[in-house]
C-alpha positions as CSV (number, residue, x, y, z in Angstrom):
1,M,80.5,121.7,81.9
2,N,78.6,123.1,84.4
3,R,74.8,122.5,83.5
4,S,73.8,125.6,84.5
5,V,75.2,127.1,81.0
6,L,73.8,124.7,78.6
7,H,70.1,125.9,79.2
8,A,69.3,129.5,80.6
9,P,65.4,129.6,81.1
10,G,63.5,133.0,81.2
11,E,63.8,135.1,84.1
12,S,60.3,134.0,85.2
13,Y,61.6,130.3,85.8
14,F,63.4,131.1,88.7
15,A,61.4,133.9,90.4
16,H,58.2,131.6,90.9
17,T,56.4,130.8,94.4
18,R,55.7,127.7,94.7
19,Q,51.9,127.9,96.0
20,E,51.2,124.8,94.4
21,L,53.5,122.8,96.3
22,V,53.0,125.1,99.6
23,S,49.3,124.3,99.7
24,L,50.1,120.6,99.9
25,L,52.0,120.9,103.3
26,D,50.8,120.1,106.6
27,G,51.1,123.3,108.4
28,V,54.0,125.7,108.2
29,P,57.2,123.6,108.6
30,Q,59.8,125.1,110.9
31,T,63.1,124.1,108.9
32,V,62.8,123.8,105.2
33,L,65.0,123.0,102.8
34,E,64.4,123.9,99.2
35,V,66.8,122.2,96.4
36,G,66.4,124.6,93.2
37,C,65.5,127.2,95.2
38,G,66.2,129.8,92.7
39,R,65.6,133.2,93.7
40,G,64.3,132.2,97.0
41,N,60.7,133.2,97.1
42,T,59.1,130.4,97.9
43,L,61.2,129.8,101.1
44,G,60.8,133.6,101.4
45,Y,57.2,133.0,101.2
46,L,57.3,130.3,104.3
47,K,59.6,132.6,106.3
48,E,56.6,134.9,106.2
49,R,54.3,132.3,107.2
50,G,56.1,131.6,110.4
51,A,59.1,129.2,109.1
52,R,62.0,129.2,111.6
53,E,65.0,128.5,109.3
54,T,65.5,128.2,105.5
55,F,67.9,126.2,103.5
56,G,68.4,126.3,99.9
57,I,70.7,124.8,97.3
58,E,70.8,126.2,93.5
59,L,73.0,125.5,90.7
60,N,72.8,128.9,88.5
61,Y,75.5,131.0,90.2
62,S,73.9,133.8,89.1
63,V,70.6,133.1,90.0
64,A,72.0,132.4,93.7
65,G,73.0,135.8,94.4
66,D,69.6,137.1,94.3
67,A,68.3,134.4,97.0
68,I,70.8,135.4,99.3
69,D,68.6,138.4,101.2
70,Q,65.9,135.8,101.3
71,V,67.4,132.3,102.3
72,D,69.3,131.7,105.7
73,H,71.5,129.5,104.4
74,L,72.1,128.8,101.0
75,A,74.7,126.9,99.0
76,V,75.3,126.8,95.5
77,G,76.3,123.9,93.3
78,D,75.3,120.5,92.0
79,V,72.9,118.6,94.8
80,E,74.3,115.4,93.2
81,S,78.4,116.4,93.4
82,M,78.8,118.6,95.9
83,Q,80.0,117.9,99.4
84,W,76.7,118.0,101.7
85,P,76.7,121.9,102.6
86,F,74.5,121.5,105.8
87,P,75.9,118.7,108.0
88,G,74.0,118.0,111.1
89,A,70.9,119.9,109.9
90,R,67.6,118.1,110.0
91,F,64.6,119.7,108.2
92,D,61.0,119.3,108.6
93,C,60.5,120.0,105.0
94,I,62.1,119.1,101.4
95,I,61.0,120.9,98.4
96,L,62.0,119.7,95.5
97,G,60.0,121.7,92.6
98,D,61.0,120.8,88.7
99,V,64.4,119.5,90.0
100,L,64.4,115.5,89.8
101,E,63.8,115.2,86.0
102,H,67.4,117.1,85.6
103,L,69.0,114.6,87.7
104,R,71.3,111.5,86.5
105,D,70.1,109.6,89.8
106,P,66.9,111.1,91.2
107,W,66.5,107.7,93.2
108,R,69.8,108.3,95.0
109,V,69.3,112.1,95.6
110,V,65.6,111.3,97.1
111,S,66.8,108.5,99.6
112,R,70.1,110.8,100.4
113,L,67.6,113.6,101.2
114,K,65.4,111.5,103.4
115,E,68.1,110.8,105.8
116,S,68.0,114.7,106.7
117,L,64.4,114.5,107.1
118,C,62.9,114.9,111.2
119,D,60.5,111.8,111.6
120,G,57.4,112.8,110.4
121,G,59.1,115.5,108.0
122,Q,57.8,116.2,104.5
123,M,58.9,116.0,101.1
124,V,57.3,117.9,98.5
125,A,57.8,117.7,94.9
126,S,56.4,118.2,91.2
127,L,57.6,116.2,88.1
128,P,56.4,116.8,84.7
129,N,53.9,114.2,83.4
130,V,55.4,112.4,80.4
131,R,52.0,110.8,79.7
132,F,50.2,113.8,78.8
133,Y,48.7,114.0,75.4
134,G,50.7,116.4,74.0
135,V,54.1,114.1,74.4
136,S,52.3,110.8,74.4
137,I,49.5,111.2,71.0
138,P,52.7,112.4,68.5
139,L,54.9,109.9,69.9
140,L,51.9,107.1,69.6
141,F,50.7,108.3,66.4
142,G,53.5,109.9,64.4
143,G,56.6,109.1,66.3
144,K,57.8,112.1,67.4
145,W,59.7,112.9,70.2
146,T,60.8,116.2,70.0
147,Y,63.0,117.8,72.5
148,A,62.5,122.0,73.1
149,E,63.7,124.7,75.4
150,E,61.2,124.4,77.9
151,G,58.3,121.9,78.9
152,I,58.0,118.7,79.5
153,L,60.2,117.3,76.6
154,D,62.8,119.8,77.7
155,R,66.3,119.5,76.5
156,T,68.1,119.5,79.9
157,H,65.7,116.8,81.0
158,L,67.7,113.3,82.2
159,R,64.4,111.4,83.5
160,F,60.7,111.1,82.4
161,F,58.3,109.9,85.0
162,T,54.3,109.1,84.9
163,R,52.3,109.5,87.9
164,R,52.9,105.7,88.8
165,T,56.4,105.9,88.4
166,A,56.8,109.1,90.6
167,I,54.9,107.6,93.4
168,Q,57.8,104.4,93.1
169,L,60.5,107.4,93.2
170,F,59.1,107.9,97.1
171,A,58.1,104.9,98.0
172,E,61.3,103.2,96.9
173,A,63.1,105.9,99.4
174,G,61.0,104.2,101.8
175,L,58.7,107.7,101.8
176,E,55.0,107.2,102.4
177,V,53.1,108.8,99.9
178,R,50.0,110.5,101.2
179,R,49.0,113.0,98.5
180,V,49.5,113.0,94.9
181,G,47.9,116.1,92.8
182,S,48.4,117.1,89.2
183,T,48.3,120.5,87.4
184,Y,45.7,120.9,84.2
185,G,45.3,124.5,83.1
186,P,41.6,126.0,83.1
187,K,40.3,124.0,80.1
188,R,41.9,120.5,81.0
189,R,40.7,120.4,84.7
190,L,37.3,121.3,83.5
191,F,37.1,118.7,80.8
192,N,38.9,115.9,83.9
193,L,36.0,116.9,85.9
194,L,33.2,116.3,83.1
195,T,34.9,113.1,82.2
196,V,35.2,112.2,85.7
197,G,39.1,111.9,85.8
198,I,38.9,108.7,83.1
199,F,41.8,110.9,81.2
200,R,43.7,112.4,84.2
201,N,46.7,111.3,83.4
202,L,46.7,111.9,79.7
203,L,45.4,115.7,80.8
204,A,47.9,116.2,83.5
205,R,51.0,118.8,82.7
206,Q,52.8,118.3,86.1
207,H,52.2,115.6,88.9
208,L,52.5,117.2,92.6
209,I,54.3,114.7,95.3
210,H,53.2,114.8,99.1
211,A,55.0,112.2,101.0
212,L,56.5,111.6,104.6
213,K,59.2,110.2,106.4
214,V,57.0,107.8,108.8
215,K,58.6,106.7,112.3
């Protein structure tokens, strides 16, 4: 069964411009691949800022139709099982926004994608943090692990990561992790500052990874 029909997120899910991932980049990459490009807004934004050529892979057919006008080269399908759609292409940057947790073998996918990166190329990704207090406290004290329609315990999530295992995912693929960020929300960000980061791994809903393919 096509996994795109198992869960139908709201319209905004596919329309985000992933500013938090773009902000991790060192400059504006010239050739960019986004896996899970949605309607192509992030790639369109990078093109406006000076990217020369953009490539996108999107699983959801109906959403991909809206990305045609924003993405130079678009492929529709499952990145884990599809025949590689861009043979010979080399990328300065690969973006994986809220994708890896949905895959059966994200370790293999990251390793394969690394081979398409130029030397010195960047890979940026976001992954939900399973140590977030809204997940870990109910599990620890109430034995609750309740799947939902969206969020960290989204029913379509197959893999779960902490900050440490997110870093390991990229390091094991031979990438050098340069920066790790987190998303908190205003109140949790303030509390994190007031507590000098002691509880950062419980407060973060998501970890942001910036990694390089070193020569």
